[in-house]
N, C-alpha and C positions, 0 to 999 in steps of 0.2 A: 530436415530435423524439425520436429514440432515441440515447442516449449510452452508449458503453462506458466504464465507470468502472474504471480500472486503478490500483491503489494498492499501495504498499509492495513494489516490485519488488526493492529491495535488491541491485542489481548482479547479478542472476541472469539471464544472457543466454538460456539455453536455455528456461526456463519462459516468458520474455517472448516469444520467437520463436513458441512454440506458441500462446500466447494471441493474439498478433497475427494468426496464421493463422486462428484461430477468429473473431476480430473481423471479418476480411474477409468471412466467410460469414454474419455475424450481422445484416446489414441495418441498420447504424447510420449515423447522420448525423454523428457527432462522436466523438472520443476525448478523455477527460480523464484525465491522469495526476495522481493525488492526493497526491504527495509521497513522500519517502523512496525515490527512484528509483535512486540510484547507490551508496549506501553499502553495499557488499557486495563479493564476490570479484572481479567483473569490471566495474568502474565505467566504464571507457573504452568497452568493447564495448557496454555497455548504453546509454551516451550516444549512440553512433553509430546504434543501432537507433531510439531515440526521436526523434533529429533527422531521421531519414529519413521519419517519419510526419507528416502534417498533424494535429497534436494541440494541445491546450491544457493548461496546467499550473497546479497549485496547490503552493505551497511547504510542505514538511514540516520537522520539526525537524532532519533530517539535512542538508537544503539550507541551513538557517540556520546550523548549527554544523558546519563541515567540518573534519575533522582533517587532520594533515599528510600522511599516506599518501594519503588520498583526493584532496587538493589536488594532490599530485604526479602521481597517475595521471590525473586529469581535465584538469589545466591551469587556469591562472588565469582564462582567458576563459570556460570552461565553468562554473567555480565561480561566477563573478560573474553569469553568465546565470541559473543556477538560483537563486541567492540573491535575485535580483530578481523571481522569480515572485510573483504575488499570493497572499495568504493565504486568500482566498475568491474564488469565481467563480460567477456566476449565469447559468444558461442556461434560458430558458423556465420560470421559476418554480421551478427546482431550484437549491439552493445547495450547492456543493462546497467542502469544507474538508479539512484533514488530520486534526485531532483534534476541535476544536470551532470554531465561527465566531469565537470570541474569541482562541484561542491554538492553537499547534501541539503543546501538551504534555499537556492534561488526558486522563485515562483514563476511558473509558466502555465498559462491557461489557453483555451482556444481563442481568447480575445487578446492575447499578448501581441505586442508589436513585432513585426517581422525581424527587426534588428536584434531583439532579444533571443529569438530562435537562432539567428545567424551566429550570435556570440556563443551560444551553447553548443552549436554544431561545428564551430571553428576547429579545424584540424582533425575532425572525426570523419573517417571515410566509410563507416558502417552503413549497410543498406537500410537498417532501422536503428534508431535509438529508442529504447523502451524505458520509461520513467514512471513515477507515481507522484507522491508528495502532496498534490493538490486534490486528490480523491475524486477526480472526474475523468471519465473515459473520453478521449478525443484523439484525432489524428490530424496532423498538419504535415503533409508530404511524408517524409521519412521519420518524423517525430511522432511517437506513440505514447499516450498515457494509458496504462492498463486499468486504471480505476482503483477502487479500494474494496477489499474484502470486508473489513470491519466497520468502517465509518464513511460510507459513500455519500456524496452530495449529488444525487442523480434524480431526485424527485420520486423515488420509489424505495420502499424498505426491502432491500435484497442485498446480495453480495455480488460485487462486480470484479471481473478479472479478464484475462485475455489469453488466447493461444497464438503464438507467433510461429509462423512457418514460412512458406513462400509468400503468404500475405498475412494480414492481421484479422483475427476473428475475435470480436468483442463478445464476452459471455456474461450472463446474468444468472445467478443461482438463488432460488428461494430457500428459506430456512425457517426453523421453528421460532417465530418471533416471541411468543409468550414464554417459552423456555429461556430465551435470551434475556428478556426483561427480568425474569426471576433471578437469573445468574448475576446480572448487573446490580440489581437491588440488594441482593444478599452478599455482595462482595464488600471488601473494605477499601475499595478504590476511592481515593480522596478527592477526585476531580469532578464533583457535582453529579452524583449518580442519578438523582431525580431529574435534574435538568436534561441530562443526556438521554434518559429514557423518553421523556416527553418530546424532545426535539429531534431524536434520531431513530426511535423505534416505534413510538406511537404515531409519529408523523415523519415525513421525509424532507430534509433540506432540498431546496430546488437548485438546479444547475445555475440558473441566472443569478440568484442571490449569492451563491458561493463564488461565482466568477467575479461579480462586482466587488465582493468583500476582498478577495485575493488581490485584484487589480488595484483596489484602494490602498492596500498595504504597500504595494510597489510604488504607487504615486507618492505616498506619505514619506517613504524613505529616499525618494529621488532628490 
């Protein structure tokens, strides 16, 4: 079985459209959306895209904790549908979750200490665990981060996802950046539209800076 793992879309319609076009050519048997799908500039448009596909879903922290603006844009029915998604999903020996099998919140990066991966994998006998949450593709043994479709921290302006089968295939999809910038700038998204465009679409956050930032958050909370 080959599964397209699409994580952390964050309400970015145009990148998701481009990825779904690549998925249609990728010879996959299923699509799994791994959480944090709608919280971003175009939540309703993204919702309409994902509802048009025969996909399965895993809840992220954004589906669990929905703010007022997102609730107004999506509507109560869509919010409750997403909030009811399972926190884990198993398909043919592969476990899909948002951050870890235990919670939608923990941070794991390629630089995380081995004991943090051991804690996340404790009691899990899946051949792969596929997660997202930190928006960076990486693999540590059987732990896989599929990357982010809508807000990647990869040093490139593109959409990142994975195909999970007998092995792991990391994928990268180009999309219409200028169209995406126009969509973000014309949205009513209250989370710093101009800053997001400059820092994520006209430039690309680096993996190193993102990993350092995430790991600093873990250290600060320890």
